[in-house]
N, C-alpha and C positions, 0 to 999 in steps of 0.2 A: 302512699297517701300524700306524702310531702312532694314527691316528684310530680304527681298529677296536678296538685294544687298550684305548684309553682309554674309549671309549663302548661297552661291552659291553651285550648285551641285558639281562643281569641288572641292571646299573647303570641302564640306561634304564627298566626296569620299576619298580625301587625309586624312581628319581627321578620317574617319571611319577605313581606313587601319591602321593608327597609333594606334587608340584605340583598334582595334582587336589584333594588335601585342602586345601592352602593356597588354591587358587583358589576352592573351594567356600566356605571360611570367609570369604575376602575378598569374594566375591559376596554372601554373606549379610550381612556387615557393611555393605557398600555399600548393599544394598537397605534395610537398617534405617535407615541414615543418610538415604538418598534419600526413603524413605517419611515419615520424621520431618520432613524439610525440606519435602516436598510438602504434608504436612498443615498445616504452619505457613503456607506460602504460600497454600494454599486457604482456610484460616481467615481470613488477612488480607484476601484478595480478597472473601470473603463478608461480612466485617464492614464493609469499605469500601462495598460495594454496599448493605447494609442501612442503614448510617448515612446514606448519601446519600438513600435512600428516606425515612427518618425526617425528615431535614433538609428535604427537598422538601415533605413533608406539612406540617410545622410552618410553613414559609415560605408555602406556598399557603394555609394556614388563616389566617395573619396577613394576607396580601395580600388574601384574599377579604373578611375583616372590614374592612380598610382601605377597599377599594373600596365596600363597603356603607355605611360611615360617610360617605364622600365624597358618595354619592348622597343619603343621608338628611340630611346637613348642608346640602346645596344646597337640598333641599326645605324644610327648616325655615327657612333663611335667606331664602327667597323668600316666607315667610309662608303656608305651606300650612295649611289648616284643621286644627284639633286632631284631628278624627275621621279625616281623611285621614292625618295624621302617625302617629296611634295605629295605624291599620290597616297602614301601611307598616312600622312597627316590628315588629308581629306577624308580617307576611309574611316579613320579613327573617330574624327569629329562626327561623321555621319552615323556611326554605330553608337556613339554616346550622345544621346539627344540633349543631355543637360549641359553640354559645353557650348560656349560662345565661340571658341576658337582654339587652335593649337599653333604654336610657332616656335622656331629655333632662333635665338638671339645671341650674337657674339658679344665679346667683352666691351666693344665700343657702342653697343646698343643698336646695331644694325640687324634688321630682321633678315635672316638668311633663307628661311623657308617658312611658309604659313599656310594653313588650311583655307583661310579667308583671303581671297585675292586682294581685298582692300588693305590687308596688313603687310603684304609683300613690298619690299623696298622701303618700309617705314624705318625711321631712325628715332629711337626713344632714349631717354636718359638711362644709363646702365643700372641705376638703382631705383628706377621709377616703380618697379614692382616689389621692392623690398630687398633686404639683404640676401645675397646668394648663399645657398647652402654649400657644404663641402662636396667635393666630387663624389658622385655616386649616391648622394643623399637627397631627400625631398624636404620641402618646406612649404607650408601653406601661408601665404601672405595675407595682409589685411585687405579689407574691401577697397576696391579701386573704382572711383566714379568715372567710368568710361564705357562705351559700348564695345570698343575693340582697341588693339594696340595702335591703330592709325590715329585714334583720338588723342594719344599721348605724344604724337610727333609734333615737336615745337615748330618745325619748319612748315607745317601745313596750317591751314586756317583752323582756329580754335572752335570746336563744336560745343554748343551749350547742351549739357546733359541734365535732364530732369532729375529731381531728388529721387533716390532709391534705385536709379538705373546704374548698373555697373557690373563688375565681375569679381570673383574671388580667385586670385592666381595661385596655382599649384606649381611649384618650381622644382627643377632637377638639374643639377650641374653635371656636365660631362666634358671630357677632354676632346679637342678637335684632332682628327687624324691628318695624315698627309703633310703638305707644306705648312699647315698651321699647327703642327705638332708643338706641344708646350703651351698652347693657348687653350682657353676654356670657352664653353658656350653654355647657354641657358635654354633648356627646353621648358616652355611654359604652357600650361593648360588653363583656359579661362572658364571657370565654373559659373554658370548662369544662376544667380540667386532666384530669379523668377521661376525656374524649373523646380527648385526646392520648395518655394512658397506655394506653387500650384499643387504639388503633391501633398503638402501639408493641408491645404484647403480642402482637397478632395477627400483626404483621410478623415478630417474632422466632421464634415457634412453637418455643421452646426453654426449658423451665423453668429450665435452668441459667444462661441469659443474663439480663442486666439492661440496661435502657436508661433514660435520663432526659433531660429538657430543663432546663438550668440557666442562670442568669444569670451574668454575668462576675464577680459578687461572691460566687459559691458558693451562692446560694439555689436550691433544687430547686423547679421550677415544675410538673413532671409527671414521674412515674416509675412503672415497672412494679413488680409485687409482689416480684420477686426482688432489687431494689436495696436492700432493708432500710431505705429512707428513704421519707418521705412528703412531699407538696407542702408548701412553706413552710419546711422545714428547711434549715439551712446546713451545708455540709460543708467545713470549713477546709482539709482536706488536698488538695482539688482546686486550691488556690491555691499550694501549695508549689512550690519550684523544680523544673522538669522535669515538673510535673503538667499535665493538659490545659489548664486555664484559664490557667495561667502562660504556656504556649506560645502560646495564642490572643492573649493580651495582647502578646506579643512579635512578633506578625505572622504566626505560623504558623497558618493558618486550618483546616487539617485534617492528620491524621497518626495515629500509633499511640503507645501507651505501655505499659509493663509495670510492675506494682507495684500498690499499693492504689489504689482509686478510689472508686466508690460503696460498695464493701464493703471490710472490713479485710483479707481474704485477698489474696495476690498475684493480679493479673488480667492478661489480655491484652485491651487496650482500644483502641478507635478513636474519634476525636472529629472533629467537623466543625462549623464556625461557620455560623450562618444568614447568608444572602446580605446582608440589609439590616437585621438586628436584632442587638442586643447579647446574643444567646443562643447556647448551644452544645449540640449533641446528643451525648450520650455513650453508647457501647455497649461492654459488657465481658463476658468469659467467664472463669471461673476458670482459672488456669494449670494447676491440677491435672488438668483434663479432658484437655489435650493430653498431659500426662505419663502418664496412665493409658492413653491410646491407644497410646503408644509402648511401654510395658511389655507390653501385650497382644501387640503385634507381635513383641517380643523373645521372648516365651514361645512364640508359634505358629511362628516361623520360625527363631530362633537355636538352640533346643535340638535340633530335628530335624537341622539342618545340622551341629551338633557331633557327633551320633551317627553320621551318615553319613560324616563325615571320618575318624572312628576306624576304621570298618569298612574304608574304602579303604586306610588305612595297613597294617592287618593283612593284607589280601589281597595287596597289592603285595609285602610281605616274603616271603610263602610262594612267590610266583611267581619272585621274584629268586633264591632259593636253588635252585630246580629248574633254572633256566637256567644257573647258574654252572658246573655239572659238564659240561654239553653244550658249553660254550664252550672248555673246556680241550682236548678232543679235536679240535675243529675248527681250532684255531690251528695245530697241527703240520702238518696237511694243506694248509692255505692257504699256508704259507711255501714249501713245495716247488713248488707250482703257480705261484706268483708268479715264482720265479726263472726258470722255463722260458719263461713268457709275456713277461717283461720284454724279453728279447733280440728276440723276434719283433716286439713292438710298436715297438721302436726303428727297426728296418729298414723296417717298413711305414709308419711315420710319415714317414720321410725321403722315401721314394718317393711316398707318397700326397700329400705336401704340394706336390709339383711340379705346377703347372697345365698345363705343356706335355706333349706326347706323348714318352715315353721308350721306346726299343725296343732289341732285340738281335737280330742276324741272323747267319746263316752266311756263308761267303765268297760264295755266289751271291745273297744278299739275301733268303733265306727267313727269316721271323720265328720266333724262339724265345722271345721274351719281349716283352710289351707291358704298360705300366702302365695304371692306371685313367684316365689322361688321355685315352686313346683313346676310352673310353666317353663321356667328356664332349665330345670333339671330334666323334665320328661318331654317337653315339646307339645304337651296337651293342655287343654283349657282347664281352669280350676273348677268350673261348675260341673264338669262331668264326673268328678270323683267324690263330691260331698255325699255322705251317707254310706260309702263303701268302707270295708275294713282297711286298716292301715297297711297290712301285708300285701294288699292288691297293688299298692304303689311300687312294691319291690319284688314284683314277679311272683307273688304268692309264696314267699319264703316262709317255711314253717317256724323258723327261729324268731321271726318278727311277730307272728301270731302268739307264740309262747310268752312274749313279754307281758301280755295282759292276763295270764293265768294267775289268779290270786284266790287264796282260800278265805281270807278275811280282810277287813279293811286295814287292819294293822300290818298286813303283809304288803300293802301298797307302798313300796319304797322306790327312790330314784334308781333307774336301770339304764344300761347302755349295751350296745351290740354293734358288731361290724357285719353287715349283711352283704352277701355276694350272690349275684344271679346273672343270668344271661338275658340281656335286653333285646328289643326288636332288632332284627337283622343279624342276630348271633353275636353281638358285641358284648363282651363281659363288662359288668357294672359292679360297683362297690360303694357302700355308704356306711358312715359311722352314725348310729342312731342314739340319741340321748332322750330318755323318757323320765318325766317328773310327775308325781300324782298331785291332783288338785282336789282337796277335801272341802265339801260344802257343810255349812252348819247343820243342815237337815240330815246329814249322814251320807249324802250322795257323793259319788266319786267320778271325777273326770281326769283325763290325762292331757298334759301339754308337753311338747317336745320339739326337737329339731333334728334334722338329718343333713350331714355334710357329704357331698360327693367326693370320694377319694379315688375315683377310677383313674384320673390322670396321674395321681401320685403313684399308684401301683404300676401303671404302664411305664412311667418314667423309671421306676426301679428295675423293671424287667429290661427296658431298653438300655439302662446303664450297664447291667450285667452282660447284655449282648455286645455292647460297644467295647467293654473291657476285653471280652473274648476276641472280638474282631481286631482290636489293637494289637493283642499278642500275636494273632495270626499274621497280620500285616508286617509286624516287626520281624517275625521269623522267616517269612517268605520273600522279603525285600531283597533284590539282587545287589543293592548298594550296602556297603558296610554302615551299620547304624548302631549307636549306643545311646543309653539314657543315663544322665547324671543327676544326682540330687543337688540340694542347695550348697552342700559342702564339697561339691565337685568330685564325688565318689560315684563309681559305677553302680547303677541299679540293675541294668540289663544290657546285653549285647546280642546281636543276631548271629546266625551262622556265617553270613557273608563277612562280618567283622572278624570272626575267628579265623576264617580262611585267609583274609588279606593280611592280618597282623601276625598270624602264626601262634596266637595265644588262645588258651582255652577259656571258656566262659567262667568256669568254676575258679580259675586262678585270679581273675581280675575283679569279680564282684566284691564290693566293699572297699576296694583300693582306690586311691586318688587317681584321677585321669592324668594322662601324659607322664605317669611316673616311670615308664619304660623308655622315655625319650631323653635326648641330651638336654643339658641345662638351658641352652639358648632356645631350642624348639619348645621345651616345656614352658619357659617364661612367656613366649609369644602366645601360646594357647591359653595359659592361665590369665593373662591380661585381657584377652578378648572375652573369656568366660566371666570374669569379674565385671567388666563393662556391661555385658548382656544381662547378668542377673540384677545389676543395679537399676537398669531402665526398662527391662523387658523387651518383647518384640522378637525380631529376627535379625540375623547378620550373616553375611557371606563373605568369604575371602579366600585367597589362595595361599598355599604354603608348600614348602619343600619337606619331604620326608625321606629318610634314608632307611631302607629295610634292613633286615638281618643279613641279607646277601650283599650289602654295601651299595646297592643300586639306588641312584637318585630318582625320586618320583615326584612329579608335580600333582598336587591334590587341590581340588576345588571343594572347600568345606562349607557346609550350610548348617547353621545352628538356630534353634528357636526355643523359647521358654514355654513352659506349660504352667498354668496358675494353680494355686491352692484354693481352699474354700473361700478365702477373702479376696481373691483376685490378684494376689501378689505372686511374683515368680517363685515357683517351687523347685524347679529343676530345668535341665536343658536336654533337648533331643539333638544329637549330633549325627549328621549324615555327610559322607564325603565320597568323592568320585576321583578315580585316577585319570588325569587329563594329560599324562606325559606325552602320548602319541600326538595329541592335538597341538600341544605347545611346540613339539619338534616340527610339525607341518607348518605351523604359523611362522616359526623362525625361517624356515626354508622359503615360504612365500614372500616374506619381507625382503629377503636377500634377492629373490628374483625380481621383485618390483623395483628395488633400487637399481639393479642392473638395467632394467627396461627404461627407467626414467633417465639414466645417464646416457643410454643410446639415443633416446628421443631428443635430449638436449644437444647431443653432438650432431644429430641430423639437422636440427633447426639452425645451429650455428653455421654448419656447412652451407645450407641453402642461403642464409642471410649473407655470408661472406661472398659466395659466388655471385649472387644477385647484385650486391653492392659493386663488385668489380666490373660487372657487365654494364652498369648504367653509364659510366664515364665514356667508354668507346661508343655506346649507342647514342649518347647526346652529340658526340662529334659527328657520327654518321648522319643523324637527323639534321644537324646544322649545315653540313656540306650539301646534303640533299636539297635543303631549302635554298641555299645559294645557287646550286646548280639549276634548280627549277626557275629561279628568277632570271638567270643569265641565258637559259636555253629556251626562253619563251618563243623566240623567233626561229627555233630549229625544231620542226615537228617530229623529226625522227629521234632527237636526243631528249626532248622534254619528257616523253612517257617513261624513259628509263629512270630518270630521276624521281618521277612520281612513284614508280614501282619500288625503288629503294626506300623512299620516304614512307610508303604504306607498310612495307615489311619491317622497317625500323620501328615505326609507331606500334605495330602489333607486338614486336619483340619487347619494346619498352613497357607496354601494358602487361605482358606476361611477367617481366622482371618486377614491376611494381606490385603485381598481385602476389608474387612469391615473397617479396619483402614484407608486405602487409600480413600475409599468413604467418611468416616467421615472427614478426613483432608481436602479433596477438598471442601466438603459442608460448613465446618466451616471456611475455609481459614486459617487453622492453619499452613500450610506449604506453604509460598509464593513461587511463581514461580521465577526462575532465568533465564530469557530468554536471548538468544544470537543469533546472526545471524548465521545460519547454513544451509547447503545444505541437504535437506531431503533424497537425494539419498544415502548418506553415512550411516545414521542409518538404512535405509531400507535394505541395503546390509548386515549390521551387524546382524540384526534380522533374515534375511533369513539364514545366516550361523549358527546362534545360534540354530535355530529350525530344522536344517538339520537332526539330529537324529530322531526327531518325524516324519518328512516326510519319512525317510527311513524305520522306523518301520511299517508304513502303506502303503509302496510302492506308495507314492504320488509323483507327479512331480510338481515343482514350476516354472512357467514361469514369469520371471521378465522383464518388459519393462519400464525402468526408463528414457529413452531418453538421449540425449547428452546436453540438455540445463540445466544450473544450476537452481535448484528449491529452492530458498533462502526464508526462513521464519524466523520470530523472535519467538523462542520457547525455552522452558526448555528442554535440551537434555535428561535428565533422564525421565521426564514425556512423552516426545515424543516417546522414545523407548518403554515405558510401553504401550502407546496407540497402536503403530504398532504391538507390540508383542501380545496384546490381540486380535487384528483383525486377524492376521495370525493364532494364536492358535485357534480362533473360527472357521476359515475356515477348519483347519486340523481336528478339532473334528467332523464336520458335513459332511466331504467329504467321499465318498465311497472309499474303498481300491483300489489302482491302478488308482485313478482319477487324475485330473489336477486342480491345483490352479493357478490363474492368478493374478499377482501383477503389476498394471499399475500406473504410475505417470506422471504428466505433468502440464502445465499452462493452466488454464481455461480462457474463454473470459472475465470474470468479474474481472480479476486481482487477482485470487486465485491460490494457489498451491493445486492440487487435487490428492489424492491417492485412488485407487479403488482396493479392494480385492474381487475376484469372485471365487465361487466354483460351483461344480456340485452336491450339496447335495439335500435334499428334498425341499428346498425353504422355504418361509415364507408365511403363509396365509395373504391375502391383508389387512384384518382388524387388523393384529398384527404388521404391519410394524413400528408403533411408540411405541407400548407397550413393545416391546422387549428391549427398552433402559431404561426401568424402573427397579429399584433395585428388585431382587428376582423374576423377571418375565422371563419365558422361552417360546419359541414358542411351541404351542400345537402340531406342526408337529414333534418336536424332544424331547419333554419333557419325561424324564424317560428312554430314550434309549441311550443317549450320556453323561450322567452325567452333571456336572457343577452346579454352584450355582446361576446363573442368575445375577451375579454382573459385569462380564467382560465388556459387552457393556454399562452398566450404567456408569462404570468408564470411558470408552472411551468418552462418551458424555460429562461427567463433565470436563474432561481434555480439550477436544476440545473447549467447551464453555469458559473455563478459558483463552484460547489463542485467543478468539475472532473468533473461527471457528465453524464448525458444522459437525455432523455425521448423516447419514441417510442410510436407507436400501431400496432395491428394488429387485424384482425378475427378472431373466434374461430369455430370450427365450430359450426353450429347457430344462428348469429345472435348479435349483440352485439359489443362492442369490448373490447380490452384495452389499457390505458395502462400502460406500464412505466417505472420509474425505476431508474437504476443510478448508484451513488455509489462512489468508491474506498473500499475497506475499509482501516482503519488497522491498523498492526502495532505490535509492541512496539518502543518507542524513538521513535515518532512524536511530534513536538512538539505539546504541548497549549496552545492559546491560549484564555485566558479573560478576560472583562472583568469588572471589579469596580466 
């Protein structure tokens, strides 16, 4: 009554309207907050990815220039002819499109050789490009406002250079050979900041964003047009506390900042330091852009939600007023009906709660009332038995009918009986019947009583007796020695297998304490385990050594379990043991054989590594002499092919040696992995571009389907590139000319990043799909016709296994093979390991 009065439909309707309006406004507010947060997180992730791309491009540009300088410096130091050096400088500049020029300058500032004809014969100040590094070292100088070295020649007419036009010098000092021995020269590469800025602009593709490459002292080396700065300018606020350069100096190599950066207005920025250079890549977007997006969402979502909430409140008020009048008339009728029904429910609840059969009969035993307990007991309806004798409910048992035999009213006393009969389907049934007389004032007699079904109790007793017999049979027939102990650790029973194993008779040990026939040390071990098990209950297994009467040592596997008493507490222990002496002997022999095999494998790996290492030095000399011979024999048609053959053979032999070294390092773990979180799509694209000349030479087409979803894995970048390179090179080697190679990548259902390389080659025999991943093993379908050493796929599998992944092969319909790589995909919170 109280609940219905308090929560009326009108109140519920009004409250529901208010609740819906509040829920709508709360949902709209949460959606606005969530969208604002998601936009900020998405912007941070996009900026982090873009700044990493810009940092990688700048690092690779500097690394490529450094590698080129090392090769040119080695050529100049060996005394290469001037025309050869001049041609190499030109070819290097042509291959590295981000260079303004390359030149060799002596200690007096004279340009000895240059890729740009305008720089040749120029004479500049020796320190115009900055301090010279030590011999054999590189140094990146500060921004120089000049188009070329010729603009730095004081003897020539001074050229006016617009702001932002210049170059970044990368310097390497080398000794001069020949007559100039003892003197030094400077090999300089002029990096074009505009090339870096153009790449930054194309990567951003957002006129509102700005990016720049700056030095640690705040000098801008390359910047996009939106940064409001040009190359060569200094920006002091980047060095202020909390600014990006100040954080990098404090050791924070990447991160985000908010506030002024390249531009005066507040920015949302991301920075990342180059891996091995004192430079930082900055990327920023005005804070106003994110604020404008949020205001637009507020206008598009918040205002409609507010209007809809007002409409809901109005409609709920009208509905509540209409329901209030109807409730007043309904309350009076409900009160009268509840008073009548309450009494009936009380009596029904009392009778219905009784689980036993309740009945009422006349003096002759004919039923006048039966409760619902009969329906539960017999499965029949109550109405079908009224008026029938009580014994009909119990299969017509004569003993039940005899309960109502009375000679006089004074003989009508309380009576009880256990009736047993066979129910429908032949199932035995049993009930305990209690009968009480009910005397009327007019002398009439009726009976009331109850009947409790004890069939389950009797069946349980029979089953218990059967189970006890079964337990005794199982104990006696068990082939394992088994004993039963009581709470005081004394023998209650043992089986025949126990007697045969211990050599003791059952009659001699019953009632004695367990382990009394063992030595003191062995008995203490078993007694401690038994005490622990009885204290906590459950099961326990352990191994122990037992010395038999013949003095032979035996290894036993012992299993013990408690059995409970009537209160559920441990009452005793069942002990079962097994002789595992032969198994332990075999295990020790297996471990000894495994140790010998591992020692032999390590010796093999050490031998291969040492031999391969010793072969690399003479192979490098052979390749060097072959290159010199090729250069000097260009004018001798008969001699030049010989040096080419030597160089090709040496290169192939060096590749084999390198593969052997890689395989040995991976097997021995001599070169630990340096994993980091990376997207597999980037190295896959790099390898595809790297192998483009091989594809073109064989007129092959490469179809890449890497998807739009990030494929993040924790992997060593160098080893991952080696693995992908081997898989693509393997497909190129076995594909027919003019064929198609397919490179697919994506996320598998099992939480793995999967890469598949498919070709249309001869395929792999089914029984060789696993053996091709063994070292020095090639498929019989391609052996001898495509070259190779049989190490590429073996290295791939070793690298994949070192990353917790796997590599396997399969044949595709229509011919060809598919090599698949699967690596565990990383999740949010995975630890990132990087090497610096």
